[in-house]
Every structure is written in structure tokens, then in C-alpha cells.
OpenMM code with the backbone's topology and positions (N, CA, C; nanometers):
from openmm import Vec3, app, unit

residues = "UNK UNK UNK UNK UNK UNK UNK UNK UNK UNK UNK UNK UNK UNK UNK UNK UNK UNK UNK UNK UNK UNK UNK UNK UNK UNK UNK UNK UNK UNK UNK UNK UNK UNK UNK UNK UNK UNK UNK UNK UNK UNK UNK UNK UNK UNK UNK UNK UNK UNK UNK UNK UNK UNK UNK UNK UNK UNK UNK UNK UNK UNK UNK UNK UNK UNK UNK UNK UNK UNK UNK UNK UNK UNK UNK UNK UNK UNK UNK UNK UNK UNK UNK UNK UNK UNK UNK UNK UNK UNK UNK UNK UNK UNK UNK UNK UNK UNK UNK UNK UNK UNK UNK UNK UNK UNK UNK UNK UNK UNK UNK UNK UNK UNK UNK UNK UNK UNK UNK UNK UNK UNK UNK UNK".split()
positions = [
    Vec3(1.3630, 0.1694, -1.4077),
    Vec3(1.2887, 0.2793, -1.4673),
    Vec3(1.1976, 0.3471, -1.3651),
    Vec3(1.1389, 0.2688, -1.2744),
    Vec3(1.0568, 0.3203, -1.1660),
    Vec3(1.1044, 0.2587, -1.0361),
    Vec3(1.1232, 0.3429, -0.9361),
    Vec3(1.1655, 0.2990, -0.8040),
    Vec3(1.0590, 0.3363, -0.7021),
    Vec3(1.0240, 0.2420, -0.6151),
    Vec3(0.9271, 0.2639, -0.5090),
    Vec3(0.9943, 0.2374, -0.3757),
    Vec3(0.9780, 0.3302, -0.2819),
    Vec3(1.0390, 0.3180, -0.1503),
    Vec3(0.9345, 0.3469, -0.0439),
    Vec3(0.9094, 0.2482, 0.0432),
    Vec3(0.8130, 0.2635, 0.1513),
    Vec3(0.8812, 0.3168, 0.2766),
    Vec3(0.8017, 0.3819, 0.3601),
    Vec3(0.8483, 0.4278, 0.4901),
    Vec3(0.7291, 0.4382, 0.5843),
    Vec3(0.7559, 0.4450, 0.7143),
    Vec3(0.6522, 0.4678, 0.8123),
    Vec3(0.6115, 0.3477, 0.8945),
    Vec3(0.6648, 0.2306, 0.8644),
    Vec3(0.6314, 0.1127, 0.9424),
    Vec3(0.6910, 0.1191, 1.0816),
    Vec3(0.6432, 0.0304, 1.1690),
    Vec3(0.6938, 0.0268, 1.3048),
    Vec3(0.6037, -0.0513, 1.3967),
    Vec3(0.6247, -0.0322, 1.5261),
    Vec3(0.5475, -0.0986, 1.6309),
    Vec3(0.4367, -0.0068, 1.6800),
    Vec3(0.3186, -0.0638, 1.7001),
    Vec3(0.2059, 0.0135, 1.7489),
    Vec3(0.1140, -0.0775, 1.8298),
    Vec3(0.0477, -0.0218, 1.9301),
    Vec3(-0.0475, -0.0978, 2.0094),
    Vec3(-0.1786, -0.1169, 1.9344),
    Vec3(-0.2487, -0.2247, 1.9674),
    Vec3(-0.3811, -0.2464, 1.9107),
    Vec3(-0.4700, -0.1254, 1.9371),
    Vec3(-0.5441, -0.0858, 1.8354),
    Vec3(-0.6279, 0.0323, 1.8440),
    Vec3(-0.5586, 0.1598, 1.8006),
    Vec3(-0.4288, 0.1533, 1.7819),
    Vec3(-0.3530, 0.2699, 1.7417),
    Vec3(-0.3533, 0.2911, 1.5922),
    Vec3(-0.2776, 0.3905, 1.5493),
    Vec3(-0.2728, 0.4298, 1.4091),
    Vec3(-0.1297, 0.4373, 1.3597),
    Vec3(-0.1165, 0.4270, 1.2296),
    Vec3(0.0130, 0.4351, 1.1648),
    Vec3(-0.0080, 0.4886, 1.0240),
    Vec3(0.0881, 0.5630, 0.9749),
    Vec3(0.0808, 0.6178, 0.8404),
    Vec3(0.1995, 0.5687, 0.7588),
    Vec3(0.1715, 0.5026, 0.6477),
    Vec3(0.2745, 0.4540, 0.5579),
    Vec3(0.2804, 0.5422, 0.4342),
    Vec3(0.4004, 0.5643, 0.3857),
    Vec3(0.4193, 0.6428, 0.2652),
    Vec3(0.5012, 0.5651, 0.1644),
    Vec3(0.4776, 0.5917, 0.0377),
    Vec3(0.5520, 0.5319, -0.0713),
    Vec3(0.5938, 0.6430, -0.1659),
    Vec3(0.7230, 0.6566, -0.1851),
    Vec3(0.7768, 0.7562, -0.2759),
    Vec3(0.8163, 0.6899, -0.4068),
    Vec3(0.7655, 0.7427, -0.5166),
    Vec3(0.7955, 0.6900, -0.6488),
    Vec3(0.8911, 0.7838, -0.7212),
    Vec3(0.9878, 0.7266, -0.7880),
    Vec3(1.0820, 0.8052, -0.8663),
    Vec3(1.1068, 0.7372, -1.0004),
    Vec3(1.1677, 0.8097, -1.0910),
    Vec3(1.1866, 0.7603, -1.2256),
    Vec3(1.0768, 0.8124, -1.3168),
    Vec3(1.0345, 0.7291, -1.4113),
    Vec3(0.9315, 0.7699, -1.5068),
    Vec3(0.7928, 0.7460, -1.4493),
    Vec3(0.7605, 0.8235, -1.3477),
    Vec3(0.6356, 0.8045, -1.2745),
    Vec3(0.5123, 0.8424, -1.3552),
    Vec3(0.5286, 0.9227, -1.4594),
    Vec3(0.4139, 0.9638, -1.5396),
    Vec3(0.3524, 0.8470, -1.6150),
    Vec3(0.4249, 0.7383, -1.6280),
    Vec3(0.3739, 0.6206, -1.6976),
    Vec3(0.2851, 0.5334, -1.6101),
    Vec3(0.2812, 0.5587, -1.4801),
    Vec3(0.2075, 0.4743, -1.3871),
    Vec3(0.0584, 0.5039, -1.3907),
    Vec3(-0.0210, 0.3984, -1.3820),
    Vec3(-0.1663, 0.4110, -1.3829),
    Vec3(-0.2271, 0.3828, -1.2463),
    Vec3(-0.1713, 0.2845, -1.1753),
    Vec3(-0.2264, 0.2398, -1.0480),
    Vec3(-0.1168, 0.2341, -0.9430),
    Vec3(-0.1481, 0.2793, -0.8235),
    Vec3(-0.0635, 0.2625, -0.7061),
    Vec3(-0.1399, 0.1781, -0.6055),
    Vec3(-0.0753, 0.0747, -0.5527),
    Vec3(-0.1425, -0.0148, -0.4611),
    Vec3(-0.0583, -0.0519, -0.3415),
    Vec3(-0.1248, -0.1094, -0.2428),
    Vec3(-0.0603, -0.1623, -0.1233),
    Vec3(-0.1007, -0.3078, -0.1051),
    Vec3(-0.0019, -0.3913, -0.0774),
    Vec3(-0.0227, -0.5308, -0.0424),
    Vec3(0.0455, -0.5582, 0.0906),
    Vec3(0.0118, -0.6704, 0.1517),
    Vec3(0.0789, -0.7087, 0.2743),
    Vec3(0.0979, -0.8594, 0.2773),
    Vec3(0.1988, -0.9018, 0.3518),
    Vec3(0.2294, -1.0433, 0.3625),
    Vec3(0.2762, -1.0742, 0.5039),
    Vec3(0.2038, -1.1617, 0.5701),
    Vec3(0.2400, -1.2092, 0.7023),
    Vec3(0.3191, -1.3389, 0.6893),
    Vec3(0.3996, -1.3729, 0.7899),
    Vec3(0.4782, -1.4965, 0.7829),
    Vec3(0.3905, -1.6190, 0.7582),
    Vec3(0.4300, -1.7013, 0.6613),
    Vec3(0.3568, -1.8224, 0.6309),
    Vec3(0.2294, -1.8031, 0.5517),
    Vec3(0.1998, -1.6801, 0.5103),
    Vec3(0.0782, -1.6526, 0.4362),
    Vec3(0.1095, -1.5934, 0.2989),
    Vec3(0.0113, -1.5997, 0.2100),
    Vec3(0.0262, -1.5423, 0.0772),
    Vec3(0.0155, -1.3907, 0.0826),
    Vec3(0.0766, -1.3262, -0.0153),
    Vec3(0.0640, -1.1826, -0.0266),
    Vec3(-0.0808, -1.1470, -0.0607),
    Vec3(-0.1377, -1.0502, 0.0113),
    Vec3(-0.2774, -1.0168, -0.0078),
    Vec3(-0.2964, -0.8687, -0.0373),
    Vec3(-0.3982, -0.8414, -0.1156),
    Vec3(-0.4333, -0.7053, -0.1529),
    Vec3(-0.4855, -0.6280, -0.0331),
    Vec3(-0.4456, -0.5018, -0.0221),
    Vec3(-0.4934, -0.4140, 0.0843),
    Vec3(-0.5748, -0.2984, 0.0271),
    Vec3(-0.5146, -0.2214, -0.0625),
    Vec3(-0.5812, -0.1046, -0.1188),
    Vec3(-0.5107, -0.0614, -0.2459),
    Vec3(-0.5817, 0.0116, -0.3307),
    Vec3(-0.5229, 0.0665, -0.4523),
    Vec3(-0.5927, 0.1962, -0.4880),
    Vec3(-0.5248, 0.2775, -0.5665),
    Vec3(-0.5800, 0.4046, -0.6109),
    Vec3(-0.5368, 0.4302, -0.7543),
    Vec3(-0.6286, 0.4810, -0.8352),
    Vec3(-0.5963, 0.5179, -0.9721),
    Vec3(-0.5300, 0.6548, -0.9721),
    Vec3(-0.4156, 0.6641, -1.0372),
    Vec3(-0.3369, 0.7863, -1.0347),
    Vec3(-0.4123, 0.9047, -1.0932),
    Vec3(-0.4877, 0.8824, -1.1987),
    Vec3(-0.5575, 0.9910, -1.2651),
    Vec3(-0.6831, 1.0364, -1.1942),
    Vec3(-0.7765, 0.9459, -1.1745),
    Vec3(-0.9080, 0.9807, -1.1211),
    Vec3(-0.9129, 0.9847, -0.9694),
    Vec3(-0.8235, 0.9126, -0.9032),
    Vec3(-0.8281, 0.9017, -0.7587),
    Vec3(-0.9248, 0.7967, -0.7075),
    Vec3(-0.9847, 0.7185, -0.7953),
    Vec3(-1.0730, 0.6103, -0.7543),
    Vec3(-0.9977, 0.5121, -0.6661),
    Vec3(-1.0613, 0.4703, -0.5574),
    Vec3(-0.9964, 0.3831, -0.4602),
    Vec3(-1.0620, 0.2467, -0.4532),
    Vec3(-0.9832, 0.1484, -0.4102),
    Vec3(-1.0272, 0.0111, -0.3935),
    Vec3(-0.9705, -0.0398, -0.2622),
    Vec3(-1.0513, -0.1166, -0.1883),
    Vec3(-1.0089, -0.1676, -0.0593),
    Vec3(-1.0463, -0.3135, -0.0425),
    Vec3(-0.9630, -0.3867, 0.0289),
    Vec3(-1.0028, -0.5175, 0.0772),
    Vec3(-1.1113, -0.4997, 0.1827),
    Vec3(-1.2046, -0.5943, 0.1886),
    Vec3(-1.3149, -0.5829, 0.2838),
    Vec3(-1.2663, -0.5728, 0.4281),
    Vec3(-1.1558, -0.6372, 0.4586),
    Vec3(-1.1061, -0.6403, 0.5950),
    Vec3(-1.0504, -0.5069, 0.6436),
    Vec3(-1.0251, -0.4134, 0.5519),
    Vec3(-0.9620, -0.2875, 0.5910),
    Vec3(-1.0398, -0.1643, 0.5485),
    Vec3(-1.1455, -0.1786, 0.4719),
    Vec3(-1.2091, -0.0636, 0.4071),
    Vec3(-1.2649, 0.0391, 0.5055),
    Vec3(-1.3002, -0.0008, 0.6259),
    Vec3(-1.3533, 0.0911, 0.7256),
    Vec3(-1.2459, 0.1441, 0.8193),
    Vec3(-1.1223, 0.1010, 0.8007),
    Vec3(-1.0143, 0.1380, 0.8913),
    Vec3(-0.8954, 0.2039, 0.8218),
    Vec3(-0.8693, 0.1675, 0.6972),
    Vec3(-0.7538, 0.2192, 0.6244),
    Vec3(-0.7994, 0.3167, 0.5171),
    Vec3(-0.7126, 0.4116, 0.4851),
    Vec3(-0.7408, 0.5078, 0.3798),
    Vec3(-0.6186, 0.5237, 0.2907),
    Vec3(-0.6388, 0.5070, 0.1604),
    Vec3(-0.5311, 0.5275, 0.0653),
    Vec3(-0.5504, 0.6631, -0.0025),
    Vec3(-0.4404, 0.7318, -0.0273),
    Vec3(-0.4453, 0.8602, -0.0951),
    Vec3(-0.3177, 0.8789, -0.1754),
    Vec3(-0.3205, 0.9738, -0.2677),
    Vec3(-0.2004, 1.0017, -0.3462),
    Vec3(-0.1834, 1.1510, -0.3653),
    Vec3(-0.0599, 1.1912, -0.3805),
    Vec3(-0.0243, 1.3280, -0.4130),
    Vec3(0.0612, 1.3205, -0.5383),
    Vec3(-0.0010, 1.3417, -0.6530),
    Vec3(0.0703, 1.3263, -0.7788),
    Vec3(0.1832, 1.4283, -0.7954),
    Vec3(0.1653, 1.5469, -0.7388),
    Vec3(0.2696, 1.6485, -0.7475),
    Vec3(0.3954, 1.6052, -0.6741),
    Vec3(0.3784, 1.5310, -0.5656),
    Vec3(0.4913, 1.4827, -0.4865),
    Vec3(0.5330, 1.3407, -0.5232),
    Vec3(0.4570, 1.2767, -0.6115),
    Vec3(0.4839, 1.1383, -0.6517),
    Vec3(0.4856, 1.0446, -0.5316),
    Vec3(0.3857, 1.0605, -0.4464),
    Vec3(0.3749, 0.9761, -0.3288),
    Vec3(0.2346, 0.9168, -0.3177),
    Vec3(0.2262, 0.8038, -0.2525),
    Vec3(0.1002, 0.7424, -0.2159),
    Vec3(0.1076, 0.7071, -0.0683),
    Vec3(-0.0016, 0.7313, 0.0035),
    Vec3(-0.0059, 0.7127, 0.1474),
    Vec3(-0.1099, 0.6086, 0.1841),
    Vec3(-0.0823, 0.5357, 0.2894),
    Vec3(-0.1809, 0.4454, 0.3473),
    Vec3(-0.1934, 0.4780, 0.4952),
    Vec3(-0.3096, 0.5293, 0.5339),
    Vec3(-0.3378, 0.5607, 0.6729),
    Vec3(-0.4060, 0.4407, 0.7366),
    Vec3(-0.3436, 0.3844, 0.8383),
    Vec3(-0.3942, 0.2660, 0.9063),
    Vec3(-0.4477, 0.3066, 1.0432),
    Vec3(-0.5774, 0.2936, 1.0628),
    Vec3(-0.6412, 0.3279, 1.1889),
    Vec3(-0.7007, 0.2040, 1.2546),
    Vec3(-0.7214, 0.2138, 1.3860),
    Vec3(-0.7801, 0.1039, 1.4631),
    Vec3(-0.7116, -0.0286, 1.4316),
    Vec3(-0.5812, -0.0279, 1.4438),
    Vec3(-0.5027, -0.1453, 1.4071),
    Vec3(-0.5281, -0.2631, 1.4992),
    Vec3(-0.5199, -0.3817, 1.4419),
    Vec3(-0.5400, -0.5077, 1.5118),
    Vec3(-0.4156, -0.5938, 1.4987),
    Vec3(-0.3936, -0.6860, 1.5928),
    Vec3(-0.2769, -0.7747, 1.5795),
    Vec3(-0.2724, -0.8487, 1.4460),
    Vec3(-0.3867, -0.8832, 1.3905),
    Vec3(-0.3899, -0.9533, 1.2631),
    Vec3(-0.3484, -0.8668, 1.1446),
    Vec3(-0.3304, -0.7365, 1.1667),
    Vec3(-0.2765, -0.6492, 1.0631),
    Vec3(-0.1250, -0.6585, 1.0529),
    Vec3(-0.0622, -0.7280, 1.1455),
    Vec3(0.0830, -0.7415, 1.1454),
    Vec3(0.1296, -0.8100, 1.0175),
    Vec3(0.2197, -0.7445, 0.9462),
    Vec3(0.2685, -0.7964, 0.8185),
    Vec3(0.3746, -0.7019, 0.7640),
    Vec3(0.4410, -0.7461, 0.6586),
    Vec3(0.5223, -0.6566, 0.5784),
    Vec3(0.4311, -0.5947, 0.4736),
    Vec3(0.4313, -0.4641, 0.4656),
    Vec3(0.3463, -0.3920, 0.3716),
    Vec3(0.4299, -0.3456, 0.2527),
    Vec3(0.3806, -0.3747, 0.1324),
    Vec3(0.4509, -0.3430, 0.0088),
    Vec3(0.3733, -0.2430, -0.0740),
    Vec3(0.4431, -0.1461, -0.1254),
    Vec3(0.3896, -0.0552, -0.2251),
    Vec3(0.4167, -0.1135, -0.3634),
    Vec3(0.3211, -0.0998, -0.4548),
    Vec3(0.3363, -0.1538, -0.5888),
    Vec3(0.2632, -0.0654, -0.6891),
    Vec3(0.3010, -0.0774, -0.8161),
    Vec3(0.2390, 0.0046, -0.9191),
    Vec3(0.2204, -0.0732, -1.0481),
    Vec3(0.1228, -0.0286, -1.1279),
    Vec3(0.0935, -0.0857, -1.2585),
    Vec3(0.1164, 0.0209, -1.3646),
    Vec3(0.1883, -0.0132, -1.4702),
    Vec3(0.2087, 0.0804, -1.5815),
    Vec3(0.0793, 0.1027, -1.6585),
    Vec3(0.0134, -0.0056, -1.6924),
    Vec3(-0.1083, 0.0025, -1.7716),
    Vec3(-0.2309, -0.0296, -1.6905),
    Vec3(-0.3149, -0.1175, -1.7458),
    Vec3(-0.4376, -0.1554, -1.6798),
    Vec3(-0.4351, -0.2989, -1.6332),
    Vec3(-0.5430, -0.3390, -1.5694),
    Vec3(-0.5549, -0.4734, -1.5180),
    Vec3(-0.6309, -0.4751, -1.3872),
    Vec3(-0.6526, -0.5940, -1.3359),
    Vec3(-0.7207, -0.6121, -1.2085),
    Vec3(-0.6312, -0.5603, -1.0967),
    Vec3(-0.6731, -0.4558, -1.0287),
    Vec3(-0.5902, -0.3924, -0.9265),
    Vec3(-0.5756, -0.4777, -0.8023),
    Vec3(-0.6565, -0.5796, -0.7865),
    Vec3(-0.6526, -0.6644, -0.6680),
    Vec3(-0.5591, -0.7835, -0.6831),
    Vec3(-0.5028, -0.8028, -0.8004),
    Vec3(-0.4159, -0.9169, -0.8269),
    Vec3(-0.2701, -0.8748, -0.8287),
    Vec3(-0.1868, -0.9306, -0.7407),
    Vec3(-0.0454, -0.8931, -0.7400),
    Vec3(0.0274, -0.9247, -0.8697),
    Vec3(-0.0214, -1.0229, -0.9458),
    Vec3(0.0428, -1.0595, -1.0712),
    Vec3(0.0377, -0.9482, -1.1740),
    Vec3(-0.0527, -0.8526, -1.1590),
    Vec3(-0.0678, -0.7450, -1.2554),
    Vec3(0.0234, -0.6258, -1.2281),
    Vec3(0.0951, -0.6279, -1.1183),
    Vec3(0.1788, -0.5146, -1.0809),
    Vec3(0.3185, -0.5270, -1.1389),
    Vec3(0.3691, -0.4158, -1.1892),
    Vec3(0.4964, -0.4128, -1.2599),
    Vec3(0.6147, -0.3762, -1.1713),
    Vec3(0.5917, -0.2974, -1.0687),
    Vec3(0.6982, -0.2501, -0.9815),
    Vec3(0.6600, -0.2705, -0.8365),
    Vec3(0.7602, -0.3002, -0.7545),
    Vec3(0.7394, -0.3261, -0.6126),
    Vec3(0.8452, -0.2566, -0.5290),
    Vec3(0.8042, -0.2086, -0.4132),
    Vec3(0.8983, -0.1579, -0.3157),
    Vec3(0.9573, -0.2705, -0.2345),
    Vec3(1.0446, -0.2352, -0.1412),
    Vec3(1.1151, -0.3348, -0.0609),
    Vec3(1.0339, -0.3835, 0.0580),
    Vec3(0.9280, -0.3137, 0.0927),
    Vec3(0.8441, -0.3500, 0.2047),
    Vec3(0.8824, -0.2785, 0.3330),
    Vec3(0.7833, -0.2580, 0.4189),
    Vec3(0.8056, -0.1998, 0.5499),
    Vec3(0.7243, -0.2780, 0.6526),
    Vec3(0.7859, -0.3090, 0.7650),
    Vec3(0.7236, -0.3941, 0.8657),
    Vec3(0.6259, -0.3154, 0.9521),
    Vec3(0.5059, -0.3699, 0.9685),
    Vec3(0.4065, -0.3169, 1.0614),
    Vec3(0.3778, -0.4256, 1.1641),
    Vec3(0.3982, -0.3946, 1.2907),
    Vec3(0.3740, -0.4892, 1.3982),
    Vec3(0.2767, -0.4279, 1.4976),
    Vec3(0.1667, -0.4977, 1.5232),
    Vec3(0.0627, -0.4501, 1.6136),
    Vec3(0.0598, -0.5417, 1.7356),
    Vec3(0.0817, -0.4861, 1.8524),
    Vec3(0.0858, -0.5623, 1.9761),
    Vec3(-0.0495, -0.5600, 2.0455),
    Vec3(-0.0760, -0.6653, 2.1245),
    Vec3(-0.2012, -0.6756, 2.1985),
    Vec3(-0.1955, -0.5946, 2.3266),
] * unit.nanometer
topology = app.Topology()
chain = topology.addChain("A")
for resn in residues:
    res = topology.addResidue(resn, chain)
    for name in ("N", "CA", "C"):
        topology.addAtom(name, app.Element.getBySymbol(name[0]), res)
């Protein structure tokens, strides 16, 4: 019913920037929250950022709030994550996800749809 596709991942040097995009298709009008999570090898999936589709209210993990920016373009059905001042510890697979209704935006268990993920690798 809803499809999410990420793009924009790749290799970047420490201190560099990268822009990730997530395109949503299907019944996108039913979505309430768009979020980004990441997962590094051997680690649990962790919250990165989220945005409310209607109001544009944003939420960030403390580790990224001064470096990453989440935004959405409802007309284009896309959500973007701008990653600045990247560090090697940011290396992970980044996933786009969405919630139909409400819930804690920081908990992956509350998300109804997930993209396939895009790899971000930051070199020293």
C-alpha cells in the first residue's frame, strides 16, 4: 500500500556532507510521520530523525541534532536527510520509515513501513 525508496548513500570523507532522499508512493496521504533510522554492523537499529507530515515538527537523536537536518516536501512525497560534518561513527545503513497513525516517533516498533536502506560510509 505504501512504498518507500531511499537514495543518496555513498562514500564520503570525515567532515564531508551527504544528502539522503526517500520517495514515498502509494497511499501516502495516510502517513503521519516520516523518519530515519540507521543500523551499523553488530549494533541495534537506532533512531536518527523524524518529521511530522502535517506540521513539520522535527525530532532528532542527540548525537545528530547539530549536524543533520530532516525535511519533507509533501507535494513531491519525499523526505530528505541532510548529513553534515560526517564522522566515521556515522557509518551505517540508513532506513527511511513511516507511521500511519500516531506513536512514539523514536521507537522503530511503531513504524509501519520501511525502505530497503542505503549505505553511508564515512572514511577517516
